MDTraj code that builds the backbone (N, CA, C; nanometers):
import mdtraj as md
import numpy as np

residues = "MET SER LEU THR SER THR MET ALA GLY ASP THR ARG VAL ILE THR VAL ASN VAL GLU ARG ILE ASP ALA ALA MET ALA ILE GLN PHE LYS GLU ASP MET ARG SER GLU THR GLU ALA GLY PRO ASP ARG VAL ILE LEU ASP LEU SER GLN VAL THR PHE ILE ASP SER SER GLY LEU GLY ALA ILE VAL ALA SER MET LYS GLN LEU GLY GLY ASN ARG ARG LEU ASP LEU ALA GLY LEU THR PRO ILE VAL ASP LYS VAL PHE ARG LEU THR ARG MET ASP THR VAL PHE ASN LEU PHE ALA THR LEU ASP ASP ALA LEU ALA VAL HIS PRO ASN".split()
xyz = np.array([
    [10.8828, 0.7735, -7.0588],
    [11.0164, 0.8091, -7.1085],
    [11.1134, 0.7083, -7.0509],
    [11.2001, 0.6649, -7.1315],
    [11.2979, 0.5680, -7.0861],
    [11.4376, 0.6306, -7.0903],
    [11.4893, 0.6615, -6.9719],
    [11.6245, 0.7144, -6.9588],
    [11.7075, 0.6146, -6.8801],
    [11.8330, 0.5987, -6.9191],
    [11.9259, 0.5224, -6.8373],
    [12.0412, 0.6144, -6.8019],
    [12.0906, 0.5963, -6.6824],
    [12.1940, 0.6848, -6.6312],
    [12.3118, 0.6035, -6.5810],
    [12.4314, 0.6459, -6.6221],
    [12.5539, 0.5812, -6.5760],
    [12.6560, 0.6893, -6.5429],
    [12.7591, 0.6502, -6.4734],
    [12.8698, 0.7414, -6.4457],
    [12.9885, 0.6991, -6.5311],
    [13.0562, 0.7985, -6.5876],
    [13.1803, 0.7756, -6.6624],
    [13.2823, 0.8712, -6.6016],
    [13.3611, 0.8219, -6.5088],
    [13.4524, 0.9097, -6.4362],
    [13.3725, 1.0070, -6.3518],
    [13.3946, 1.1365, -6.3732],
    [13.3224, 1.2389, -6.2975],
    [13.2101, 1.3025, -6.3796],
    [13.1568, 1.2254, -6.4744],
    [13.0499, 1.2733, -6.5619],
    [12.9316, 1.1778, -6.5567],
    [12.8116, 1.2330, -6.5442],
    [12.6906, 1.1507, -6.5537],
    [12.6484, 1.1463, -6.7007],
    [12.6264, 1.0262, -6.7515],
    [12.5784, 1.0059, -6.8885],
    [12.4347, 0.9565, -6.8815],
    [12.3456, 1.0319, -6.9424],
    [12.2049, 0.9930, -6.9475],
    [12.1707, 0.9619, -7.0926],
    [12.1262, 0.8397, -7.1162],
    [12.0906, 0.7958, -7.2506],
    [11.9389, 0.7969, -7.2652],
    [11.8930, 0.8586, -7.3726],
    [11.7500, 0.8616, -7.4042],
    [11.7212, 0.7384, -7.4887],
    [11.6340, 0.6511, -7.4384],
    [11.6069, 0.5231, -7.5038],
    [11.4743, 0.5231, -7.5803],
    [11.4430, 0.6349, -7.6439],
    [11.3239, 0.6449, -7.7291],
    [11.3638, 0.7154, -7.8581],
    [11.2800, 0.7016, -7.9601],
    [11.3102, 0.7628, -8.0892],
    [11.2596, 0.9055, -8.1011],
    [11.1635, 0.9448, -8.0151],
    [11.1022, 1.0777, -8.0273],
    [11.0997, 1.1495, -7.8929],
    [11.1334, 1.2776, -7.8959],
    [11.1089, 1.3653, -7.7817],
    [11.0171, 1.4739, -7.8359],
    [10.8881, 1.4597, -7.8043],
    [10.7892, 1.5511, -7.8614],
    [10.6912, 1.5955, -7.7536],
    [10.5875, 1.6668, -7.7949],
    [10.4905, 1.7230, -7.7004],
    [10.4286, 1.6151, -7.6117],
    [10.4098, 1.4969, -7.6661],
    [10.3462, 1.3896, -7.5895],
    [10.4314, 1.3438, -7.4713],
    [10.5611, 1.3643, -7.4778],
    [10.6458, 1.3146, -7.3696],
    [10.7345, 1.4207, -7.3062],
    [10.7204, 1.5455, -7.3442],
    [10.8096, 1.6504, -7.2940],
    [10.8020, 1.6657, -7.1419],
    [10.6824, 1.6639, -7.0857],
    [10.6685, 1.6827, -6.9407],
    [10.7327, 1.5663, -6.8668],
    [10.7075, 1.4433, -6.9129],
    [10.7682, 1.3264, -6.8487],
    [10.9198, 1.3302, -6.8619],
    [10.9687, 1.3748, -6.9773],
    [11.1129, 1.3865, -6.9987],
    [11.1741, 1.4807, -6.8948],
    [11.1125, 1.5983, -6.8754],
    [11.1650, 1.6948, -6.7774],
    [11.1661, 1.6355, -6.6369],
    [11.0589, 1.5656, -6.6000],
    [11.0522, 1.5045, -6.4669],
    [11.1595, 1.3974, -6.4503],
    [11.1759, 1.3141, -6.5526],
    [11.2766, 1.2080, -6.5460],
    [11.4174, 1.2666, -6.5398],
    [11.4415, 1.3708, -6.6178],
    [11.5731, 1.4359, -6.6145],
    [11.5991, 1.4965, -6.4767],
    [11.4991, 1.5582, -6.4165],
    [11.5155, 1.6158, -6.2831],
    [11.5535, 1.5067, -6.1842],
    [11.4848, 1.3934, -6.1903],
    [11.5149, 1.2813, -6.1004],
    [11.6574, 1.2312, -6.1189],
    [11.7006, 1.2222, -6.2438],
    [11.8339, 1.1677, -6.2730],
    [11.9468, 1.2652, -6.2387],
    [11.9158, 1.3951, -6.2375],
    [12.0236, 1.4941, -6.2219],
    [12.0136, 1.5764, -6.0943],
    [11.9188, 1.5422, -6.0047],
    [11.9016, 1.6201, -5.8815],
    [12.0324, 1.6417, -5.8081],
    [12.1065, 1.5374, -5.7951],
    [12.2374, 1.5471, -5.7313],
    [12.3361, 1.4801, -5.8252],
    [12.4601, 1.5151, -5.8096],
    [12.5580, 1.4487, -5.8938],
    [12.6648, 1.5435, -5.9418],
    [12.7399, 1.4975, -6.0394],
    [12.8554, 1.5742, -6.0868],
    [12.8145, 1.7012, -6.1614],
    [12.9135, 1.7872, -6.1823],
    [12.8889, 1.9144, -6.2500],
    [12.8580, 1.8967, -6.3977],
    [12.9056, 1.7882, -6.4560],
    [12.8849, 1.7686, -6.5995],
    [12.7901, 1.6521, -6.6248],
    [12.6911, 1.6787, -6.7100],
    [12.5956, 1.5765, -6.7526],
    [12.5994, 1.5737, -6.9048],
    [12.6090, 1.4532, -6.9605],
    [12.6022, 1.4371, -7.1054],
    [12.4722, 1.3650, -7.1369],
    [12.3938, 1.4229, -7.2259],
    [12.2698, 1.3614, -7.2716],
    [12.2991, 1.2937, -7.4053],
    [12.2913, 1.1614, -7.4055],
    [12.3169, 1.0830, -7.5266],
    [12.1868, 1.0703, -7.6050],
    [12.1824, 1.1380, -7.7192],
    [12.0618, 1.1420, -7.8027],
    [12.0729, 1.0518, -7.9257],
    [12.1640, 0.9565, -7.9242],
    [12.1916, 0.8777, -8.0442],
    [12.0739, 0.7925, -8.0905],
    [11.9778, 0.7639, -8.0034],
    [11.8609, 0.6853, -8.0441],
    [11.7422, 0.7727, -8.0849],
    [11.7550, 0.9043, -8.0664],
    [11.6453, 0.9971, -8.0948],
    [11.6514, 1.0382, -8.2421],
    [11.5434, 1.0108, -8.3144],
    [11.5388, 1.0455, -8.4568],
    [11.4469, 1.1629, -8.4854],
    [11.3691, 1.2073, -8.3851],
    [11.2779, 1.3199, -8.4046],
    [11.2666, 1.4002, -8.2761],
    [11.2677, 1.5320, -8.2908],
    [11.2442, 1.6209, -8.1777],
    [11.1637, 1.7396, -8.2292],
    [11.0624, 1.7801, -8.1521],
    [10.9858, 1.8987, -8.1901],
    [11.0168, 2.0116, -8.0914],
    [10.9456, 2.1231, -8.1047],
    [10.9757, 2.2387, -8.0199],
    [10.9523, 2.2086, -7.8720],
    [10.8553, 2.1229, -7.8410],
    [10.8321, 2.0854, -7.7016],
    [10.9489, 2.0039, -7.6470],
    [11.0016, 1.9155, -7.7292],
    [11.1177, 1.8372, -7.6886],
    [11.2399, 1.9241, -7.6698],
    [11.2579, 2.0178, -7.7606],
    [11.3694, 2.1120, -7.7490],
    [11.3556, 2.1931, -7.6199],
    [11.2343, 2.2408, -7.5938],
    [11.2091, 2.3156, -7.4714],
    [11.2355, 2.2329, -7.3470],
    [11.2028, 2.1039, -7.3522],
    [11.2264, 2.0153, -7.2379],
    [11.3757, 1.9985, -7.2109],
    [11.4564, 1.9911, -7.3170],
    [11.6013, 1.9791, -7.2985],
    [11.6581, 2.1086, -7.2428],
    [11.6113, 2.2229, -7.2927],
    [11.6554, 2.3525, -7.2398],
    [11.6166, 2.3646, -7.0922],
    [11.4936, 2.3250, -7.0584],
    [11.4491, 2.3297, -6.9188],
    [11.5357, 2.2398, -6.8314],
    [11.5749, 2.1241, -6.8837],
    [11.6615, 2.0331, -6.8084],
    [11.7969, 2.0966, -6.7811],
    [11.8484, 2.1700, -6.8793],
    [11.9749, 2.2404, -6.8599],
    [11.9598, 2.3442, -6.7494],
    [11.8509, 2.4199, -6.7530],
    [11.8292, 2.5248, -6.6535],
    [11.8099, 2.4664, -6.5141],
    [11.7494, 2.3495, -6.5043],
    [11.7304, 2.2823, -6.3759],
    [11.8619, 2.2507, -6.3077],
    [11.9655, 2.2273, -6.3874],
    [12.0948, 2.1927, -6.3286],
    [12.1465, 2.3056, -6.2409],
    [12.1295, 2.4298, -6.2902],
    [12.1696, 2.5474, -6.2125],
    [12.3181, 2.5515, -6.1826],
    [12.3571, 2.6578, -6.1137],
    [12.4952, 2.6739, -6.0686],
    [12.5980, 2.6572, -6.1775],
    [12.7035, 2.5859, -6.1440],
    [12.8137, 2.5644, -6.2379],
    [12.7998, 2.4334, -6.3142],
    [12.6860, 2.3691, -6.3019],
    [12.6676, 2.2420, -6.3715],
    [12.6325, 2.2678, -6.5179],
    [12.6688, 2.1704, -6.6036],
    [12.6396, 2.1914, -6.7449],
    [12.5892, 2.0639, -6.8099],
    [12.5105, 2.0848, -6.9158],
    [12.4535, 1.9751, -6.9927],
    [12.5098, 1.9808, -7.1336],
    [12.5812, 1.8756, -7.1710],
    [12.6318, 1.8620, -7.3074],
    [12.5478, 1.7574, -7.3796],
    [12.5417, 1.7683, -7.5118],
    [12.4618, 1.6766, -7.5925],
    [12.5515, 1.5969, -7.6859],
    [12.5226, 1.4684, -7.6974],
    [12.6068, 1.3816, -7.7806],
    [12.5213, 1.2917, -7.8680],
    [12.5786, 1.2526, -7.9817],
    [12.5169, 1.1536, -8.0694],
    [12.3926, 1.2003, -8.1415],
    [12.3850, 1.3276, -8.1740],
    [12.2663, 1.3786, -8.2424],
    [12.2571, 1.3200, -8.3826],
    [12.1405, 1.2643, -8.4136],
    [12.1165, 1.2144, -8.5488],
    [12.1004, 1.3357, -8.6407],
    [12.1126, 1.3184, -8.7727],
    [12.1097, 1.4342, -8.8634],
    [11.9889, 1.5262, -8.8466],
    [11.8697, 1.4709, -8.8323],
    [11.7506, 1.5558, -8.8197],
    [11.7519, 1.6317, -8.6869],
    [11.7884, 1.5637, -8.5799],
    [11.7936, 1.6287, -8.4479],
    [11.9027, 1.7360, -8.4477],
    [12.0164, 1.7059, -8.5061],
    [12.1248, 1.8039, -8.5164],
    [12.0776, 1.9276, -8.5923],
    [12.0050, 1.9069, -8.6998],
    [11.9551, 2.0182, -8.7811],
    [11.8620, 2.1080, -8.6994],
    [11.7756, 2.0482, -8.6179],
    [11.6850, 2.1267, -8.5331],
    [11.7656, 2.2142, -8.4367],
    [11.8678, 2.1582, -8.3747],
    [11.9489, 2.2359, -8.2805],
    [12.0230, 2.3494, -8.3512],
    [12.0707, 2.3253, -8.4710],
    [12.1444, 2.4290, -8.5433],
    [12.0513, 2.5368, -8.5997],
    [11.9358, 2.4966, -8.6523],
    [11.8403, 2.5942, -8.7065],
    [11.7855, 2.6870, -8.5984],
    [11.7724, 2.6357, -8.4783],
    [11.7207, 2.7160, -8.3671],
    [11.8328, 2.7851, -8.2899],
    [11.9546, 2.7713, -8.3395],
    [12.0740, 2.8321, -8.2791],
    [12.1036, 2.7788, -8.1398],
    [12.0487, 2.6640, -8.1074],
    [12.0762, 2.6020, -7.9777],
    [12.2186, 2.5461, -7.9733],
    [12.2832, 2.5387, -8.0906],
    [12.4232, 2.4967, -8.0918],
    [12.5128, 2.6032, -8.0293],
    [12.4578, 2.7227, -8.0050],
    [12.5340, 2.8264, -7.9345],
    [12.5108, 2.8182, -7.7834],
    [12.4117, 2.7396, -7.7433],
    [12.3782, 2.7240, -7.6012],
    [12.4399, 2.5958, -7.5454],
    [12.4367, 2.4903, -7.6247],
    [12.4871, 2.3600, -7.5831],
    [12.6161, 2.3264, -7.6569],
    [12.7013, 2.2477, -7.5922],
    [12.8129, 2.1851, -7.6616],
    [12.7570, 2.0597, -7.7272],
    [12.7696, 2.0504, -7.8594],
    [12.7206, 1.9351, -7.9345],
    [12.8383, 1.8485, -7.9767],
    [12.8271, 1.7187, -7.9538],
    [12.9324, 1.6250, -7.9903],
    [12.8746, 1.5178, -8.0818],
    [12.9496, 1.4797, -8.1834],
    [12.9024, 1.3819, -8.2813],
    [12.8736, 1.2472, -8.2163],
    [12.9574, 1.2086, -8.1204],
    [12.9398, 1.0800, -8.0531],
    [12.9593, 1.0967, -7.9032],
    [12.9120, 0.9976, -7.8290],
    [12.9332, 0.9968, -7.6847],
    [13.0821, 0.9890, -7.6533],
    [13.1557, 0.9092, -7.7298],
    [13.3002, 0.8994, -7.7078],
    [13.3685, 1.0348, -7.7256],
    [13.3251, 1.1121, -7.8268],
    [13.3816, 1.2465, -7.8466],
    [13.3542, 1.3335, -7.7251],
    [13.2338, 1.3259, -7.6719],
    [13.1975, 1.4072, -7.5557],
    [13.2797, 1.3670, -7.4340],
    [13.2972, 1.2382, -7.4147],
    [13.3726, 1.1894, -7.2981],
    [13.5214, 1.2219, -7.3085],
    [13.5698, 1.2392, -7.4309],
    [13.7115, 1.2698, -7.4511],
    [13.7455, 1.4127, -7.4099],
    [13.6437, 1.4982, -7.4014],
    [13.6656, 1.6388, -7.3637],
    [13.6555, 1.6484, -7.2127],
    [13.7592, 1.7024, -7.1526],
    [13.7602, 1.7194, -7.0078],
    [13.7195, 1.8624, -6.9760],
    [13.6111, 1.8796, -6.8997],
    [13.5655, 2.0156, -6.8672],
    [13.6667, 2.0895, -6.7831],
    [13.6666, 2.2215, -6.7981],
    [13.7589, 2.3033, -6.7183],
    [13.7031, 2.3282, -6.5805],
])
top = md.Topology()
chain = top.add_chain()
for i, resn in enumerate(residues, 1):
    res = top.add_residue(resn, chain, resSeq=i)
    for name in ("N", "CA", "C"):
        top.add_atom(name, md.element.get_by_symbol(name[0]), res)
traj = md.Trajectory(xyz[None], top)
């Protein structure tokens, strides 16, 4: 799994640099996310703009990553491609995560 992590103000931005988050990489994704988010700010944005496919294992890995944050920390999602966005909406995960069309849109929102 190829993740890159940067800071934008008081927000950690993690970019997924692969086209698929599926069963073949879900476990590695969770481990990499844990490493990237073990410590840090309360808000993490996962940039999914390069991801064109996600299956139930990938969805579960993102949910697990959110739960790993614990406490008052939160995981927002940005840059969902149409198919990935559809998966999140069909599974009602859009009620669990804040979804943003672009990373810039996500960064423009200041958490309370």
